[in-house]
VEXDREN-2710 file (C-alpha; in Angstrom, 1 decimal):
% VEXDREN-2710
k/r/px/py/pz
1/MET/53.7/194.7/142.0
2/THR/56.5/194.8/144.3
3/ALA/60.3/194.2/144.2
4/GLU/59.6/191.8/147.2
5/ALA/57.1/189.7/144.8
6/ILE/59.3/189.3/141.8
7/ASP/62.3/188.1/144.3
8/ALA/60.4/185.3/145.5
9/GLY/61.1/183.9/142.0
10/PRO/60.3/184.2/138.2
11/ARG/57.5/185.6/137.0
12/ALA/54.3/183.1/136.1
13/GLY/54.4/183.1/132.3
14/ALA/57.4/185.0/131.9
15/VAL/59.0/184.6/128.7
16/THR/61.8/181.8/128.2
17/GLY/64.9/181.9/125.9
18/ALA/67.1/184.8/125.1
19/ARG/66.0/186.3/121.8
20/ALA/69.8/187.6/121.4
21/GLU/69.8/187.9/118.0
22/GLY/67.2/188.2/114.9
23/ASP/63.3/189.3/115.0
24/GLY/61.9/187.7/117.9
25/PRO/60.2/189.6/120.9
26/LEU/62.6/191.0/123.6
27/ARG/62.4/190.8/127.2
28/ILE/63.2/194.3/128.7
29/ALA/63.9/195.6/132.1
30/LEU/63.3/199.5/131.8
31/LEU/64.7/201.1/134.8
32/THR/63.6/204.7/136.3
33/TYR/64.4/206.1/139.4
34/LYS/62.0/209.0/139.1
35/GLY/58.8/208.4/137.2
36/ASN/56.6/211.6/137.9
37/PRO/53.7/211.6/135.3
38/PHE/53.1/215.3/135.7
39/CYS/56.0/217.0/135.9
40/GLY/60.1/216.4/134.2
41/GLY/60.2/214.6/131.3
42/GLN/61.2/210.9/132.6
43/GLY/57.6/209.7/133.8
44/VAL/56.8/210.8/130.0
45/TYR/59.4/208.9/128.6
46/VAL/59.0/205.4/130.2
47/ARG/55.0/205.4/129.9
48/HIS/55.2/205.8/126.4
49/LEU/58.2/204.0/125.1
50/SER/57.2/201.4/127.0
51/ARG/54.1/201.1/125.5
52/GLU/55.2/201.6/121.8
53/LEU/57.8/198.6/122.7
54/ALA/54.9/196.7/124.0
55/ARG/52.9/197.3/120.6
56/LEU/56.1/196.2/118.9
57/GLY/55.7/192.7/120.5
58/HIS/58.3/192.8/123.5
59/HIS/57.8/192.4/126.5
60/VAL/58.5/195.2/128.8
61/GLU/58.7/195.2/132.6
62/VAL/59.3/198.7/134.1
63/ILE/61.2/198.6/137.4
64/GLY/60.9/202.1/139.1
65/SER/60.6/203.8/142.1
66/GLN/58.4/206.9/143.7
67/PRO/57.0/209.1/142.2
68/TYR/55.9/205.7/140.5
69/PRO/55.1/206.5/136.8
70/THR/51.4/205.6/135.1
71/LEU/51.9/202.8/132.7
72/ASP/49.8/201.8/129.9
73/GLU/47.9/198.6/129.9
74/GLY/49.7/195.5/129.1
75/VAL/53.0/197.1/130.7
76/PRO/53.6/195.8/134.6
77/LEU/55.2/198.0/136.8
78/THR/57.6/196.7/139.6
79/GLU/58.0/198.9/142.6
80/LEU/61.6/199.0/144.0
81/ALA/60.6/201.4/147.2
82/SER/62.8/204.0/148.0
83/LEU/62.4/206.0/151.3
84/ASP/60.2/208.6/149.4
85/LEU/62.1/211.5/151.4
86/TYR/61.0/214.4/149.1
87/ARG/57.3/213.3/148.9
88/GLN/54.7/216.2/149.5
89/PRO/53.3/217.4/151.7
90/ASP/56.4/216.2/154.0
91/PRO/60.0/217.0/151.4
92/PHE/63.3/216.3/153.2
93/ARG/61.2/214.4/156.0
94/THR/63.0/212.3/158.7
95/PRO/62.1/208.5/158.4
96/ALA/60.8/206.6/161.3
97/ARG/63.0/204.2/162.9
98/ASP/61.2/201.2/161.7
99/GLU/61.1/202.4/158.2
100/TYR/64.6/201.4/157.6
101/ARG/65.6/198.3/155.8
102/ASP/69.4/198.0/155.1
103/TRP/72.3/199.7/154.9
104/ILE/71.1/201.6/151.2
105/ASP/68.0/203.2/153.4
106/ALA/70.5/204.7/155.8
107/LEU/72.9/206.0/152.9
108/GLU/69.6/207.8/151.7
109/VAL/68.6/209.1/154.2
110/ALA/72.5/210.1/155.4
111/THR/72.8/211.8/152.1
112/MET/70.0/214.0/152.4
113/TRP/71.0/215.2/155.6
114/THR/73.8/216.3/154.3
115/GLY/72.3/218.5/151.6
116/GLY/73.0/215.8/148.5
117/PHE/70.6/214.3/146.6
118/PRO/70.9/210.5/146.8
119/GLU/68.1/208.8/144.4
120/PRO/70.4/208.4/141.7
121/LEU/72.7/206.5/143.6
122/THR/70.3/204.5/145.8
123/PHE/68.3/203.4/143.0
124/SER/71.0/202.0/140.9
125/LEU/72.3/199.9/144.5
126/ARG/68.8/198.6/144.8
127/ALA/67.7/197.5/141.2
128/ARG/71.5/195.8/140.8
129/ARG/70.5/193.8/143.7
130/HIS/67.3/192.9/142.0
131/LEU/68.8/192.4/138.8
132/ALA/71.3/190.2/140.1
133/ALA/68.4/187.8/141.5
134/ARG/66.7/187.7/138.6
135/ALA/69.8/186.9/136.3
136/GLY/68.5/185.2/132.8
137/GLN/64.9/187.1/132.9
138/PHE/65.6/189.8/130.6
139/ASP/67.7/190.1/127.2
140/VAL/68.4/193.9/127.9
141/VAL/68.3/196.0/130.9
142/HIS/67.6/200.1/129.7
143/ASP/68.2/202.8/132.2
144/ASN/66.7/206.3/132.1
145/GLN/69.3/208.7/133.1
146/THR/70.2/206.8/136.3
147/LEU/73.8/206.6/136.2
148/GLY/74.2/205.2/139.3
149/TYR/77.6/203.2/140.6
150/GLY/75.1/200.0/141.0
151/LEU/74.6/199.6/137.2
152/LEU/78.5/199.1/136.3
153/GLY/80.1/195.8/136.1
154/GLY/79.0/194.6/132.7
155/PRO/76.1/191.9/132.1
156/GLY/77.4/189.8/134.8
157/ALA/76.6/192.6/137.2
158/ILE/73.1/193.0/136.2
159/GLY/72.2/189.9/134.3
160/ALA/71.9/191.6/131.1
161/PRO/73.6/193.9/128.6
162/LEU/72.8/197.5/129.6
163/VAL/71.8/200.9/127.0
164/THR/71.6/204.4/128.9
165/THR/69.2/206.9/128.0
166/ILE/71.0/210.2/129.0
167/HIS/68.3/213.2/128.1
168/HIS/70.7/215.6/128.7
169/PRO/73.9/216.0/131.2
170/ILE/72.3/217.2/134.3
171/THR/75.7/219.0/134.9
172/VAL/74.0/222.0/132.4
173/ASP/71.1/222.3/134.8
174/ARG/74.0/222.7/137.8
175/GLN/75.7/225.1/136.0
176/LEU/72.7/227.2/135.1
177/GLU/71.4/226.7/138.7
178/LEU/74.8/228.3/140.0
179/ASP/74.5/231.1/137.8
180/ALA/71.0/232.0/139.2
181/ALA/72.4/231.7/142.7
182/THR/72.7/235.2/144.5
183/ASP/75.1/234.6/147.1
184/TRP/77.9/232.1/148.2
185/LYS/75.4/229.9/150.9
186/ARG/73.1/229.3/147.9
187/ARG/76.5/228.4/145.3
188/ALA/77.6/226.1/148.0
189/SER/74.1/224.6/148.2
190/VAL/73.6/224.0/144.6
191/ARG/77.1/222.3/144.6
192/ARG/76.3/220.0/147.3
193/TRP/72.9/219.0/145.8
194/TYR/74.4/218.5/142.4
195/ALA/77.0/216.5/144.0
196/PHE/76.1/213.3/142.3
197/THR/76.8/214.4/138.8
198/ARG/80.3/213.5/139.7
199/MET/79.2/210.0/140.0
200/GLN/76.9/210.2/136.8
201/LYS/80.1/211.7/134.8
202/ARG/82.2/208.7/136.0
203/VAL/79.8/206.1/135.2
204/ALA/78.7/207.9/131.6
205/ARG/82.3/207.3/130.3
206/ARG/82.2/203.6/131.1
207/LEU/78.7/202.9/129.5
208/PRO/79.2/200.6/126.4
209/SER/75.9/202.0/124.5
210/VAL/74.4/205.4/124.9
211/LEU/70.7/206.6/123.8
212/THR/70.1/210.6/123.4
213/VAL/66.8/212.6/122.1
214/SER/68.8/214.7/120.0
215/GLY/71.5/215.8/118.1
216/SER/72.5/219.2/120.7
217/SER/72.3/216.4/123.5
218/ARG/74.4/214.2/121.8
219/GLN/77.5/217.0/121.5
220/GLU/76.4/218.1/125.5
221/ILE/77.1/214.4/126.6
222/VAL/80.7/214.3/124.6
223/ASP/81.3/217.8/126.0
224/HIS/80.2/217.4/129.6
225/LEU/80.4/214.1/130.5
226/GLY/83.2/212.7/128.5
227/VAL/81.6/209.9/126.6
228/ARG/83.1/208.9/123.3
229/ALA/81.0/210.0/120.5
230/ASP/80.5/206.2/118.9
231/ARG/79.4/204.9/121.9
232/ILE/76.1/207.8/121.2
233/ARG/73.0/207.0/119.3
234/VAL/70.3/209.6/118.9
235/VAL/66.8/208.3/118.8
236/HIS/64.3/211.2/118.6
237/ILE/61.1/210.7/121.0
238/GLY/57.9/212.7/120.2
239/ALA/54.2/213.2/121.1
240/ASP/51.6/210.8/121.3
241/THR/50.1/211.9/117.9
242/ASP/46.4/210.0/118.6
243/LEU/46.1/212.2/122.0
244/TRP/48.0/215.8/121.0
245/SER/45.7/216.2/118.2
246/PRO/43.7/219.6/116.4
247/ASP/39.9/219.3/117.9
248/PRO/38.3/222.2/116.4
249/SER/35.1/221.6/118.6
250/VAL/37.6/223.3/121.4
251/ALA/37.3/226.5/121.3
252/GLU/39.9/229.6/121.4
253/VAL/40.2/231.9/124.4
254/PRO/41.5/234.9/122.9
255/GLY/45.1/236.1/124.5
256/ARG/45.6/233.1/125.9
257/ILE/49.5/231.6/126.4
258/VAL/50.4/228.1/127.9
259/THR/53.3/226.9/128.8
260/THR/54.9/224.3/130.7
261/SER/57.2/224.8/133.1
262/SER/58.6/224.4/136.7
263/ALA/58.3/227.6/138.9
264/ASP/61.7/228.6/139.9
265/VAL/64.0/226.2/137.8
266/PRO/66.4/228.9/136.1
267/LEU/66.7/226.3/133.0
268/LYS/62.7/226.9/131.8
269/GLY/63.3/230.3/131.6
270/LEU/59.4/230.9/133.2
271/ILE/60.6/234.3/134.6
272/HIS/61.6/235.4/131.0
273/LEU/58.2/234.8/129.9
274/VAL/56.3/236.5/132.7
275/GLU/58.3/239.5/132.2
276/ALA/57.5/239.2/128.3
277/LEU/54.0/239.0/129.4
278/ALA/54.2/242.3/131.4
279/LYS/55.3/243.6/128.3
280/LEU/52.9/242.8/125.8
281/ARG/50.1/243.2/128.2
282/THR/50.8/247.2/127.4
283/GLU/49.6/246.8/123.8
284/ASN/47.2/243.6/124.2
285/PRO/45.2/243.7/127.6
286/ALA/43.8/240.1/127.2
287/ALA/47.0/238.3/126.6
288/HIS/47.3/235.8/129.6
289/LEU/49.4/233.1/130.6
290/VAL/48.4/229.6/131.7
291/VAL/51.7/227.5/133.5
292/VAL/51.4/224.0/133.3
293/GLY/53.7/223.3/136.9
294/LYS/53.7/223.8/140.4
295/ARG/53.2/227.5/141.5
296/ALA/55.9/228.3/144.1
297/GLU/54.6/230.8/146.7
298/ASP/57.9/232.9/146.9
299/GLY/61.1/232.9/144.8
300/PRO/62.1/234.9/141.6
301/VAL/58.6/234.1/139.6
302/ALA/56.4/235.0/142.3
303/GLN/58.0/238.0/143.1
304/ALA/57.9/239.0/138.9
305/ILE/54.3/238.3/139.2
306/GLU/53.2/240.9/142.0
307/ARG/56.3/243.1/140.9
308/TYR/54.2/243.9/137.5
309/GLY/50.9/243.1/138.9
310/LEU/50.0/240.0/136.9
311/GLU/48.1/238.5/140.0
312/GLY/45.0/237.0/137.8
313/HIS/46.7/236.8/134.6
314/VAL/49.0/234.4/135.4
315/ASP/47.3/231.4/136.3
316/PHE/49.0/227.9/137.5
317/VAL/47.5/224.0/136.7
318/LYS/48.7/221.3/138.5
319/GLY/47.5/217.4/138.4
320/ILE/45.0/217.6/135.4
321/THR/44.1/214.3/133.4
322/ASP/46.0/214.1/130.1
323/ALA/42.7/214.6/128.0
324/GLU/42.5/218.0/130.1
325/LEU/45.8/219.2/129.6
326/VAL/45.6/218.3/125.7
327/ASP/42.4/220.6/125.9
328/LEU/44.0/223.3/127.6
329/VAL/46.7/223.6/124.6
330/ARG/44.2/223.4/122.1
331/SER/42.4/226.5/123.7
332/ALA/45.5/228.3/124.0
333/GLN/46.5/230.6/121.1
334/VAL/49.7/230.3/121.0
335/ALA/52.3/228.0/123.4
336/CYS/55.4/229.0/124.4
337/VAL/58.4/227.3/125.4
338/PRO/60.7/229.9/127.0
339/SER/63.7/227.3/128.2
340/LEU/67.0/228.8/128.5
341/TYR/68.0/225.1/127.8
342/GLU/66.4/221.9/126.7
343/GLY/67.9/218.2/125.8
344/PHE/65.1/217.6/123.6
345/SER/61.2/219.7/124.7
346/LEU/58.3/217.2/124.7
347/PRO/56.2/220.3/125.6
348/ALA/57.0/221.8/122.2
349/ALA/56.3/218.9/120.3
350/GLU/53.1/218.1/122.3
351/ALA/52.0/221.7/121.4
352/MET/52.8/221.3/118.1
353/ALA/51.0/217.7/117.4
354/THR/47.9/219.7/118.6
355/GLY/48.2/222.2/115.8
356/THR/48.7/224.8/118.7
357/PRO/51.2/227.6/117.2
358/LEU/54.5/227.9/118.8
359/VAL/56.8/230.7/119.9
360/ALA/60.1/229.2/121.7
361/THR/63.8/229.6/122.1
362/THR/66.7/228.7/120.3
363/GLY/67.9/226.7/123.8
364/GLY/69.7/223.7/123.4
365/ALA/68.1/221.3/121.2
366/ILE/64.4/223.3/120.6
367/PRO/65.1/224.4/117.0
368/GLU/65.9/220.0/116.2
369/VAL/61.8/219.9/117.4
370/SER/60.4/223.3/116.7
371/GLY/62.1/223.7/113.4
372/PRO/62.9/226.9/111.5
373/ASP/61.6/230.2/112.4
374/GLY/58.7/231.4/110.2
375/GLU/58.1/228.0/108.8
376/THR/56.8/226.0/111.8
377/CYS/57.0/228.4/114.9
378/LEU/58.7/231.4/115.7
379/ALA/61.8/231.4/117.5
380/VAL/63.9/234.0/119.7
381/PRO/67.1/233.6/121.6
382/PRO/67.0/232.5/125.0
383/GLY/66.5/234.8/128.2
384/ASP/65.4/237.9/126.0
385/ALA/62.2/239.2/127.0
386/GLY/61.9/241.8/124.6
387/ALA/62.1/239.0/122.0
388/LEU/60.0/236.7/123.5
389/ALA/57.1/239.7/123.9
390/ALA/57.9/240.5/120.5
391/ALA/57.4/237.2/118.8
392/LEU/54.0/236.5/121.1
393/GLY/52.4/240.2/119.9
394/ARG/52.9/239.0/116.3
395/ALA/51.6/235.9/116.4
396/LEU/48.5/236.6/119.1
397/ALA/47.7/239.8/116.4
398/ASP/47.5/237.5/112.9
399/PRO/44.9/234.6/112.6
400/ALA/46.3/233.5/109.2
401/LEU/50.1/233.3/111.0
402/ARG/48.7/231.3/114.0
403/ALA/46.8/229.0/111.2
404/ARG/50.3/228.7/109.1
405/LEU/52.5/227.7/111.7
406/GLY/50.1/225.6/113.5
407/ALA/49.1/223.4/110.1
408/ALA/53.2/223.1/109.6
409/GLY/54.1/222.1/113.3
410/ARG/51.3/219.0/113.2
411/ASP/53.2/217.9/110.1
412/ARG/56.6/218.4/111.1
413/VAL/55.7/216.1/114.2
414/LEU/53.6/213.4/112.2
415/ALA/56.7/213.1/110.1
416/ASN/59.8/213.2/112.4
417/PHE/58.6/213.1/116.5
418/THR/56.3/210.2/117.1
419/TRP/56.2/207.6/120.0
420/ALA/56.5/204.6/117.2
421/ARG/59.4/205.5/115.7
422/ALA/61.1/206.3/119.1
423/ALA/60.3/202.4/119.9
424/GLN/61.7/201.1/116.4
425/GLY/64.9/202.8/116.9
426/THR/65.4/202.0/120.4
427/ALA/64.8/198.4/119.7
428/GLU/67.2/198.4/117.3
429/LEU/69.9/199.4/119.8
430/TYR/68.7/196.5/121.8
431/ARG/69.6/194.4/119.5
432/GLU/72.9/195.8/118.8
433/ALA/73.8/195.8/122.4
434/ILE/72.5/192.0/122.6
435/ALA/74.7/191.2/119.5
436/GLY/77.9/193.2/120.9
437/ARG/77.9/191.0/123.9
438/HIS/77.6/187.8/122.2
439/ALA/80.6/188.6/119.6
440/LYS/82.4/189.9/122.7
441/GLY/81.7/186.1/124.1
442/ARG/82.7/184.2/121.1
443/ALA/85.9/186.3/120.5
444/ALA/87.1/185.5/124.0
445/ALA/86.1/181.8/123.5
446/ARG/88.7/181.5/120.8
447/ILE/91.4/182.9/122.6
448/PRO/93.2/179.6/124.0
449/GLY/93.1/179.8/128.1
450/LEU/90.4/182.4/128.3
451/SER/87.0/181.3/129.4
452/THR/83.9/183.5/129.9
453/ALA/81.6/183.8/133.4
454/PRO/78.7/181.7/132.9
455/GLY/75.5/183.3/131.2
456/THR/77.7/186.2/131.1
457/GLY/79.4/186.7/127.7
458/THR/82.3/188.5/129.9
459/PRO/85.7/187.0/130.0
460/LEU/86.8/186.2/133.4
461/GLY/89.2/188.3/135.1
462/SER/87.9/191.0/133.1
463/ASN/87.8/194.7/134.7
464/ARG/85.4/195.9/131.9
END
């Protein structure tokens, strides 16, 4: 469904009447400026959360830009198209003149031309315009880490109270990229690309209701973005435990290690896993690595593979189906999360849900997911290739240990990290945000001479 079709008028069969308080179904606009289902966590988050919210009886509409998310049956997608400047096989493309539609498109191209990343800002501006045209059709707007200026201004600007998910501050990614930069040109390029984080920091401080996925991310949001702790609620996400489940009919491949990673993103720590594999293969020649993600033809990881003679022992797979991905993880003797930092780590939860034993670092929120060392996983310090090699070697050499860790990991995920639990906690936060808006409106109405903007609950003249 395109934004243009929506703007023509309310959807046929749309639910009417606000569900501000009580137990009735809510009308939810779930925003995602990027919904790639194959890499990054945003598309995964939107798909599974929207499905489980719909199963609870809520009416969810995802409003997103390219790459569009994959959604389950019963969850409509409204396409709020960008110029898709980073699409393959022509990233950083210059659009043809007839592709420009308005000043937001011009801003998007100009920002790209000057080395910046425009999508959070330009998507927020398009979303604001779209939501304003549909005022009254949603009870709550849920932003998935856009954090753009267009979403500021309170319910009067976007037609409903705003709840925002911040998975983790992107300032963490920025610092790790700067630390990995080898010269001043690269550092300048990184600073320009991540210039949008200044906007995200300013926007985050003005948000009344922030949702995050781990206690570690909560503290990072306080420390890096300056958001007040009392505005942040932790709602853990998790795995689709029906899909990600053990299947004894899938044969283990001796020596197979599986990880999910973008090849040359320092945050993901893949280079340390490649170095660990080189050490490991001196004692276990069957050890090999399958990376779920795109292979970089050049860069630190490619150079390390060549340097250590690992061609043929590190494979990259991309664009496989969900079922193929699950079977790949099931076939591994060990799953590995080598990241220097994670705001949650869906790959850890998903691997554990299949009963595949996990070796993971203690970066960021990973221990919140993976659990205690020696009980539900083997844990190592981030960035330590030697410790990673030792833990992988220990797991590969001990079938009983693998069986114990795999079973305990599955139990941990079932008890703590499912999408059904995530949807329940998120819906509770929606109701709090809606109730808070109505309480402000009632309080304003009791003050002589102060009225509220129609349908917003926001006092006239207020800057909040």
